[in-house]
C-alpha positions in Angstrom: -0.1 0.0 -0.1 1.4 3.4 -0.9 2.1 5.8 1.9 -0.3 8.4 0.5 -3.4 6.0 0.4 -5.7 6.2 3.2 -6.1 3.1 5.6 -9.2 1.0 4.4 -12.0 1.3 6.8 -14.4 -1.4 7.8 -17.8 -1.0 6.4 -20.6 -0.8 9.1 -22.8 -2.6 6.6 -20.8 -5.6 6.3 -22.6 -9.0 6.8 -22.4 -10.6 10.2 -19.5 -13.0 10.8 -18.3 -15.2 13.6 -15.1 -15.0 15.7 -12.7 -12.1 15.0 -14.7 -10.7 12.1 -18.0 -10.3 14.2 -16.1 -8.5 17.1 -14.5 -6.2 14.6 -18.0 -5.5 13.1 -19.4 -4.8 16.4 -16.8 -2.5 17.4 -17.3 -0.6 14.1 -21.1 -0.4 14.7 -20.5 1.0 18.2 -18.8 4.0 16.6 -15.1 2.9 16.8 -14.2 2.7 13.0 -10.6 1.9 13.2 -8.7 -0.2 10.6 -10.0 -3.8 10.7 -6.3 -5.1 10.3 -5.2 -3.1 13.3 -8.0 -4.4 15.4 -7.3 -7.9 14.5 -3.7 -7.5 15.2 -4.4 -5.6 18.4 -6.3 -8.4 20.0 -3.5 -10.8 20.5 -5.8 -13.7 21.5 -9.4 -14.7 22.4 -11.8 -11.9 23.0 -13.0 -12.6 26.4 -9.4 -12.6 28.0 -8.9 -9.0 26.7 -11.8 -7.8 29.2 -10.4 -9.8 32.1 -7.1 -7.9 32.1 -9.2 -4.7 32.5 -7.7 -2.9 29.7 -10.0 -0.9 27.3 -10.0 -1.6 23.5 -9.0 2.1 23.0 -6.1 1.8 25.4 -5.1 -1.4 23.5 -5.2 0.4 20.1 -3.1 3.4 21.5 -0.4 0.9 22.5 -0.7 -0.8 19.1 -0.3 2.7 17.3 2.7 3.4 19.5 4.3 0.1 18.8 3.8 0.4 15.2 5.0 3.9 15.0 8.2 2.8 16.9 8.7 0.0 14.5 8.4 2.4 11.5 11.0 4.8 13.1 13.4 2.0 13.6 13.1 0.8 10.1 13.4 4.3 8.8 16.4 4.9 10.8 18.0 1.7 9.5 17.2 2.6 6.0 18.8 6.2 6.4 21.9 4.3 8.0 22.4 2.3 5.1 22.0 5.2 2.7 24.4 7.5 4.8 26.9 4.7 4.6 26.5 4.2 1.0 26.4 7.8 -0.2 28.1 9.7 2.6 25.0 11.2 3.9 23.2 12.3 0.8 21.1 10.2 -1.8 19.6 10.9 -5.1 16.8 8.4 -4.1 15.8 10.4 -0.9 14.5 14.0 -0.9 13.9 14.7 2.9 11.1 16.8 4.2 10.1 17.6 7.8 7.0 16.1 9.4 5.4 19.6 9.3 5.9 20.1 5.5 4.3 16.7 4.9 1.4 17.4 7.1 0.8 20.9 5.6 0.8 19.5 2.1 -2.2 17.1 2.7 -3.1 14.1 0.5 -4.0 14.1 -3.1 -5.0 11.1 -5.1 -2.5 9.2 -7.4 -3.1 7.7 -10.8 -1.1 5.1 -12.6 0.5 6.5 -15.7 3.1 6.0 -18.5 5.6 8.7 -18.8 7.1 9.0 -22.2 10.7 10.4 -22.1 13.8 11.0 -24.0 17.4 11.7 -23.0 21.0 12.2 -24.1 22.8 10.0 -21.6 26.2 11.7 -21.9 27.5 12.5 -18.3 24.9 10.3 -16.6 25.5 7.0 -14.9 22.6 5.4 -16.9 18.8 5.7 -16.4 18.2 3.6 -13.2 18.1 5.7 -9.9 20.6 4.9 -7.1 21.9 6.5 -4.1 25.3 7.7 -5.3 25.5 8.4 -8.9 23.8 11.0 -11.1 21.2 9.3 -13.1 18.2 10.2 -15.6 15.7 8.7 -13.1 17.3 10.7 -10.3 16.7 14.0 -12.4 13.2 13.0 -13.3 12.3 12.0 -9.7 13.5 15.3 -8.4 11.5 17.2 -10.9 8.4 15.0 -9.9 8.8 16.1 -6.2 9.6 19.8 -7.1 6.4 20.1 -9.2 4.2 18.3 -6.6 3.5 15.4 -8.9 4.9 13.2 -6.0 3.9 14.0 -2.5 6.5 15.0 0.1 5.5 12.0 2.0 6.7 9.8 -0.9 9.7 11.7 -1.7 12.0 9.6 0.5 11.8 6.4 -1.6 10.9 6.1 -5.3 9.4 2.6 -4.6 6.5 4.2 -2.9 5.4 5.5 -6.3 5.9 2.2 -8.0 8.5 3.5 -10.4 9.4 1.0 -13.2 11.3 1.6 -16.4 10.6 -0.1 -19.8 14.4 -0.4 -20.9 17.4 0.0 -18.8 20.2 1.9 -20.5 23.6 2.0 -18.8 26.0 5.1 -18.5 26.2 7.3 -21.4 23.7 5.6 -23.6 20.9 7.7 -25.2 17.3 7.2 -25.8 14.9 9.1 -28.1 12.1 7.2 -26.4 11.7 5.3 -23.3 8.7 4.7 -20.9 8.5 4.8 -17.0 5.4 3.6 -15.2 4.5 5.1 -11.9 1.8 6.4 -9.5 1.8 10.2 -9.5 -0.5 13.2 -8.9 -1.8 14.4 -12.3 -4.2 17.2 -11.2 -2.1 19.9 -12.9 -2.9 20.3 -16.6 0.4 21.9 -17.2 2.6 19.3 -15.5 4.5 18.3 -18.6 5.5 21.9 -19.2 6.4 22.4 -15.6 8.5 19.2 -15.5 10.4 20.2 -18.7 11.1 23.6 -17.0 12.8 21.8 -14.1 14.7 19.2 -16.2 18.0 19.8 -18.1 17.8 20.2 -21.7 19.2 16.9 -22.5 16.3 15.1 -20.8 12.8 15.7 -22.1 9.4 14.6 -21.0 7.3 14.1 -24.1 3.9 13.2 -22.5 1.9 11.6 -19.6 -0.8 9.1 -20.3 -3.2 7.5 -17.9 -3.0 3.6 -17.9 -4.7 0.5 -16.4 -3.9 0.2 -12.8 -2.0 -3.1 -13.5 0.3 -1.4 -16.1 4.2 -2.0 -15.8 6.4 -0.5 -18.4 8.7 -3.4 -18.3 6.2 -6.3 -18.2 3.9 -4.7 -20.9 6.6 -4.0 -23.4 6.6 -6.2 -26.5 9.7 -5.3 -28.4 12.2 -2.6 -28.7 13.8 -0.6 -31.5 17.4 0.6 -31.3 19.6 2.4 -33.7 23.2 2.2 -34.0 25.4 4.7 -35.7 29.1 4.3 -36.9 31.5 5.9 -39.2 31.6 4.2 -42.6 35.3 3.8 -42.3 34.4 1.0 -39.9 34.2 -1.2 -43.0 37.6 -0.6 -44.2 39.7 -3.8 -44.1 42.6 -4.0 -41.6 45.8 -2.6 -42.4 47.8 -5.2 -44.5 50.7 -4.7 -41.9 48.6 -5.1 -38.9 48.6 -8.5 -37.0 45.1 -9.4 -38.1 45.8 -8.3 -41.7 48.7 -10.5 -42.0 46.9 -13.3 -40.4 44.0 -13.0 -42.9 46.5 -13.1 -45.9 48.3 -16.0 -44.2 45.4 -18.3 -43.8 43.7 -17.4 -47.1 47.0 -18.5 -48.9 47.2 -21.6 -46.8 43.7 -22.6 -47.6 43.9 -21.6 -51.3 41.1 -19.1 -51.1 43.1 -15.8 -51.3 41.3 -14.7 -54.5 37.8 -15.2 -52.7 38.8 -13.1 -49.8 40.1 -10.4 -52.1 36.9 -10.3 -54.1 34.9 -9.8 -51.0 36.8 -6.7 -50.3 37.1 -5.6 -54.0 35.5 -2.2 -53.3 38.4 -1.3 -51.0 41.3 -3.0 -52.9 44.3 -0.8 -52.9 42.9 1.6 -50.3 45.9 1.3 -47.8 48.5 1.1 -50.5 47.3 4.5 -51.8 47.4 6.0 -48.3 50.9 4.9 -47.6 52.0 6.1 -51.1 50.1 9.6 -51.2 49.9 10.4 -47.5 52.5 8.7 -45.1 55.5 8.5 -47.4 55.5 12.2 -48.1 55.5 13.0 -44.3 58.6 10.7 -43.9 60.4 12.5 -46.8 60.0 15.8 -45.1 61.7 14.7 -42.1 65.4 15.0 -41.3 67.1 11.6 -41.6 67.7 11.6 -37.8 64.1 12.5 -37.0 62.9 9.8 -39.5 64.8 7.1 -38.0 63.8 8.0 -34.4 60.1 8.2 -35.4 60.3 4.8 -37.2 62.0 3.3 -34.0 59.4 5.0 -31.7 56.4 3.6 -33.7 57.9 0.1 -34.0 58.6 0.2 -30.3 55.2 1.3 -29.5 53.7 -1.4 -31.7 55.8 -4.2 -30.0 54.9 -2.9 -26.5 51.2 -2.9 -27.6 51.2 -6.3 -29.2 53.3 -8.0 -26.6 52.9 -6.0 -23.3 49.6 -7.4 -22.1 49.7 -11.0 -23.1 52.5 -12.3 -21.2 55.0 -13.0 -24.2 57.0 -9.9 -23.2 56.7 -7.5 -20.6 56.6 -3.9 -21.5 59.2 -1.6 -19.9 57.7 0.1 -16.9 59.0 3.4 -17.9 57.4 3.4 -21.3 54.5 5.8 -21.7 51.9 4.4 -23.9 50.6 6.8 -26.7 47.0 7.9 -26.5 45.7 5.5 -29.2 47.3 2.4 -27.5 44.6 2.0 -24.9 41.1 1.6 -26.0 38.7 4.1 -24.4 35.1 3.4 -23.6 33.5 6.7 -24.6 30.0 5.8 -23.6 30.6 8.0 -20.7 31.5 11.8 -21.0 35.1 12.2 -21.4 37.1 15.5 -20.8 37.5 17.5 -23.8 40.8 16.7 -25.5 42.9 18.9 -27.8 41.4 19.1 -31.4 43.1 16.7 -33.8 45.7 19.0 -35.7 45.8 19.0 -39.3 48.5 17.0 -41.1 50.3 20.3 -42.2 50.3 21.6 -38.7 51.7 18.4 -37.3 54.6 18.4 -39.8 56.0 21.8 -39.0 59.4 21.6 -37.6 59.9 17.9 -38.2 62.8 18.4 -40.3 64.9 19.5 -37.4 67.0 17.0 -35.6 65.9 15.7 -32.4 67.3 17.5 -29.3 69.4 15.7 -27.0 67.8 14.8 -23.7 69.1 16.9 -20.9 68.2 17.2 -17.2 67.5 20.8 -16.1 66.8 22.1 -12.6 63.6 23.6 -11.8 63.8 26.9 -10.0 60.6 27.9 -8.1 60.7 31.7 -7.8 57.0 32.2 -6.7 56.2 33.2 -3.1 53.7 30.5 -3.0 55.2 27.3 -3.8 51.9 25.4 -4.3 50.7 28.0 -6.9 54.1 27.7 -8.7 53.7 23.9 -8.7 50.4 24.3 -10.2 51.7 26.7 -12.7 54.2 24.2 -13.9 51.8 21.3 -14.0 49.4 23.3 -16.2 52.3 24.3 -18.6 52.0 22.1 -21.8 55.1 20.1 -22.6 57.0 21.4 -25.7 56.8 18.8 -28.4 60.2 17.8 -30.2 60.4 17.1 -33.8 60.2 13.5 -33.1 56.9 13.9 -31.2 55.6 16.1 -34.1 56.4 13.6 -36.6 54.7 10.9 -34.8 51.7 12.9 -34.3 51.7 13.7 -38.0 51.8 10.0 -39.0 48.8 9.2 -36.8 46.8 12.2 -37.9 47.4 11.3 -41.5 46.0 7.6 -40.9 43.0 9.0 -39.1 42.3 11.7 -41.7 42.7 9.1 -44.6 40.1 7.0 -42.8 37.6 9.8 -42.4 37.9 10.6 -46.2 36.7 7.2 -47.1 33.2 6.8 -48.6 31.3 3.7 -48.7 30.0 2.1 -51.9 26.5 0.7 -52.3 28.0 -2.8 -52.9 29.8 -2.6 -49.5 26.5 -1.7 -47.9 24.7 -4.4 -49.6 27.3 -7.0 -48.2 26.7 -5.5 -44.8 22.9 -5.9 -45.2 23.5 -9.7 -46.2 25.4 -10.2 -43.0 22.6 -8.5 -40.9 20.0 -10.6 -42.6 21.5 -13.7 -40.8 20.6 -12.4 -37.4 16.6 -12.5 -38.4 14.5 -15.0 -36.5 15.1 -16.9 -33.3 18.7 -17.8 -32.7 20.9 -18.9 -29.6 22.9 -15.7 -28.9 25.0 -17.2 -26.1 28.2 -15.9 -27.8 26.8 -12.3 -27.9 26.4 -11.8 -24.1 28.0 -12.6 -20.9 27.6 -15.5 -18.6 25.2 -17.5 -20.8 25.7 -21.0 -21.5 24.6 -22.7 -24.9 22.2 -24.8 -23.0 20.5 -21.7 -21.3 17.0 -21.3 -22.8 17.2 -17.4 -22.1 20.1 -17.2 -24.6 17.6 -17.5 -27.5 16.2 -14.2 -28.8 14.0 -13.1 -31.6 15.2 -10.5 -34.1 12.4 -9.0 -36.1 14.4 -6.6 -38.3 18.0 -5.4 -38.9 18.3 -2.7 -41.6 21.2 -0.5 -42.8 20.2 2.6 -44.2 21.3 3.0 -47.9 22.0 6.7 -47.7 25.0 7.5 -45.3 25.0 11.1 -43.9 28.2 13.3 -44.0 29.1 15.2 -40.8 32.1 17.4 -41.2 34.7 15.1 -42.7 33.2 11.8 -41.6 30.6 9.6 -43.3 28.0 8.0 -40.9 25.9 4.7 -41.3 22.7 4.3 -39.6 21.6 0.6 -38.6 18.2 0.0 -37.0 17.4 -3.3 -35.1 14.0 -4.5 -33.9 13.8 -7.3 -31.5 11.7 -8.6 -28.6 14.4 -8.1 -25.9 18.2 -7.9 -25.9 20.9 -9.3 -23.4 23.8 -7.4 -21.9 26.0 -6.2 -24.8 24.0 -8.2 -27.5 23.6 -5.3 -30.0 27.0 -4.1 -29.7 28.4 -7.6 -30.4 25.9 -8.2 -33.1 27.2 -4.9 -34.9 31.0 -5.9 -34.2 30.4 -9.4 -35.7 28.7 -8.2 -38.9 31.3 -5.3 -39.4 34.3 -7.7 -38.9 32.9 -10.1 -41.4 32.5 -7.4 -44.1 35.8 -5.6 -43.4 37.9 -8.9 -43.4 36.2 -10.4 -46.5 35.2 -13.4 -44.4 32.4 -15.7 -45.5 28.9 -14.6 -43.9 28.1 -18.1 -42.6 30.5 -17.3 -39.7 27.5 -15.7 -38.2 25.4 -18.7 -38.5 28.1 -20.9 -36.9 28.3 -18.5 -33.9 24.8 -19.8 -32.8 26.3 -23.2 -32.3 27.8 -24.5 -29.0 31.5 -23.4 -29.4 32.3 -20.3 -27.4 34.1 -17.7 -29.3 35.2 -14.0 -28.4 33.2 -11.4 -30.2 34.3 -7.7 -29.3 31.8 -5.0 -28.2 31.5 -2.2 -30.7 31.7 1.1 -29.1 28.7 2.0 -26.8 29.1 5.6 -28.2 27.0 4.7 -31.3 24.0 3.0 -29.4 20.7 4.7 -29.2 17.3 3.3 -27.9 14.8 4.5 -30.5 11.6 3.5 -28.7 9.7 0.7 -27.1 6.6 -1.0 -28.5 3.4 -1.9 -26.6 1.2 -3.6 -29.3 -0.5 -6.3 -27.0 -1.2 -3.5 -24.3 -2.5 -1.1 -26.9 -4.9 -3.8 -28.3 -6.2 -4.4 -24.9 -7.1 -0.7 -24.3 -8.2 0.2 -27.9 -11.6 1.8 -28.0 -11.6 2.3 -24.1 -10.8 5.3 -22.0 -7.1 4.9 -21.9 -4.8 6.2 -24.7 -2.7 4.0 -26.8 1.0 4.2 -25.7 2.8 5.3 -28.8 5.5 7.9 -29.7 3.9 8.8 -33.0 2.4 12.1 -32.0 5.8 13.3 -30.7 7.9 12.5 -34.0 8.7 15.9 -34.9 9.8 16.9 -31.3 11.8 13.6 -31.0 13.6 14.2 -34.4 14.5 17.7 -33.4 15.9 16.6 -30.1 17.9 13.6 -31.7 19.5 16.3 -34.1 20.4 18.6 -31.4 21.2 16.6 -28.4 21.9 12.9 -29.2 23.5 12.9 -32.8 25.4 16.1 -32.1 27.0 14.6 -29.0 27.8 11.4 -30.7 29.5 13.3 -33.6 31.4 15.5 -31.5 32.7 12.9 -29.2 33.8 10.7 -32.2 35.7 13.8 -33.5 37.5 14.3 -30.3 38.0 10.8 -29.1 38.4 8.8 -32.4 36.6 6.1 -30.7 35.9 4.0 -33.7 39.6 4.2 -34.9 40.9 3.2 -31.5 38.4 0.2 -31.4 39.6 -1.3 -34.7 43.1 -0.3 -34.1 42.8 -2.5 -31.1 41.1 -5.3 -32.6 43.5 -5.4 -35.6 46.7 -5.1 -33.7 46.6 -7.0 -30.6 48.5 -10.2 -31.0 45.9 -12.8 -30.0 43.9 -15.8 -31.4 40.7 -14.4 -30.0 39.5 -13.0 -33.5 41.1 -15.3 -35.9 37.6 -16.7 -36.9 37.4 -14.0 -39.4 40.4 -15.6 -41.2 40.1 -18.7 -43.5 41.1 -20.7 -40.7 37.7 -20.4 -39.1 36.7 -21.3 -35.6 39.3 -24.1 -35.5 42.2 -21.5 -35.2 40.5 -19.2 -32.7 40.5 -19.3 -29.0 37.7 -21.1 -27.4 36.5 -19.6 -24.1 35.9 -22.5 -21.6 34.4 -20.5 -18.8 33.5 -17.0 -19.1 33.7 -16.2 -15.5 37.2 -17.4 -15.1 38.9 -16.7 -18.5 41.9 -14.6 -18.4 41.3 -11.5 -20.7 44.4 -9.4 -21.6 44.2 -6.1 -19.9 44.3 -4.1 -23.2 41.2 -5.9 -24.5 39.1 -5.6 -21.2 36.8 -2.9 -22.9 36.3 -5.1 -25.9 35.7 -8.4 -24.2 35.3 -7.9 -20.5 32.2 -9.4 -18.9 31.6 -6.3 -16.6 28.6 -4.1 -17.4 30.9 -1.3 -18.6 28.8 1.0 -20.6 25.6 -0.6 -21.9 22.9 -2.6 -20.7 20.2 -2.5 -23.3 17.5 -4.1 -21.1 17.5 -5.6 -17.5 17.2 -9.1 -18.9 
């Protein structure tokens, strides 16, 4: 029973009953109309004995109320102690009010509703409210309390309002449409506008609709639409000099299928050779001989450290500082703004100079405030040497060349062929965590998976949109499905690898960056059929389409594009997958699953540290649905 609901009273017109019921009815008829359950609990035994003790019913009731209040106070104190311990005294799940404030507000009726929302998840620790972290539901709950849609008496616990989400999105993940179900006060006709005034611009309330009393946003949802956006350069093949690129060629020659692999990558044949000839070689030619030799040595050293440093074959020197693109970043959360990627021309300035000799210089602190002087020194950017500038120029040229790539219709068609293999009901145990092949819950039904045949160009980068419709999704499932299909296309592997992945053998499929994932909207077809023609509205986002599209353009897509521009997250992801010396991903080669590592026990397998973001079983960025 919600705290704001009045206690049910026993009717004076109730039919006679025996034992405890007749006594409660008699008391009610005598004018004492207390709660029936309280009276029954108050008795503590047979009715005759109560009178023998010489204690009146009203005295016993007062004692009961005192004990009940004492119990409630103890529970409340215990809950607050837990909250204080977890969140250092404050909590996003508890908005405290004094007893005087609660009493002054009075009680208002609550109604079960569906709240249709959209949000850009950047900077938030997912949708689900919790004590310590800033979440989407935390912002909405605070706005509900601030506008009076949730009573002050219920502001200390969202459970009192029966708050349930349709789809759970984890940190940094966006949703153009999601649904919450809850009980709230809906007397104010301007509640939507007032809520949006309280909410930040990146969280929007589209509408509030009355529902059946039994409605649960999670239980009533039939299926969900997601969108995944990625740069078209994700379909470029691995660099022929990368570890994976070499393995693809090696196994194709060994199996006598090299021409077949080349034909499946025909649209991109010669791409990397052109980049090396027209982009990379001219940069090296502009370097002084000493700089050129040092740049090549540093890049090779960095590659060796990256390839061997985490898999146990050779320990990297502890003093080595890995470059920014060695470690794969999970950019599903908001990252500090980095320096803009410099142009190739700017990066190659001064690279013709010889590298300076390394000398140790003493630091002289002249400020009267040593701490201020120290901070000033820490903020002072390090001056880049010609070698540093040369390395930056090479890396910048590779990224710029990727961004200039424009996908062909034939390449998109091949991607669609791969996506079609997901349709229907399959065992997706390889596409999630901690699911065995024998687990019935690993079987999921995919209704549609389409690639938009018209990519869009944002700044220098071309973007591809994929839309997937399924009944429900497991942890990481969508990101792994995208990564599998893309790796099949970019490597030239046969598409039936996807079909084989539904079999019992456990393989390692990386997670595509969480940056590109967007919950488009949930679907409530069965519920809508149930209420069609009645007093309750259908739960659909159709009438908000124009608002939602504007919100996506201004708040979701813009954040995705800007973050990719800053972080190069897709470049880093494929650089990681292509260059780490491991047999985890060799299933894309002609050797197939036989030459790829088989994971025996997902809870105990040792994963190289450098691949934790791609293969780790921790929920580190996206949880599509709480299932």
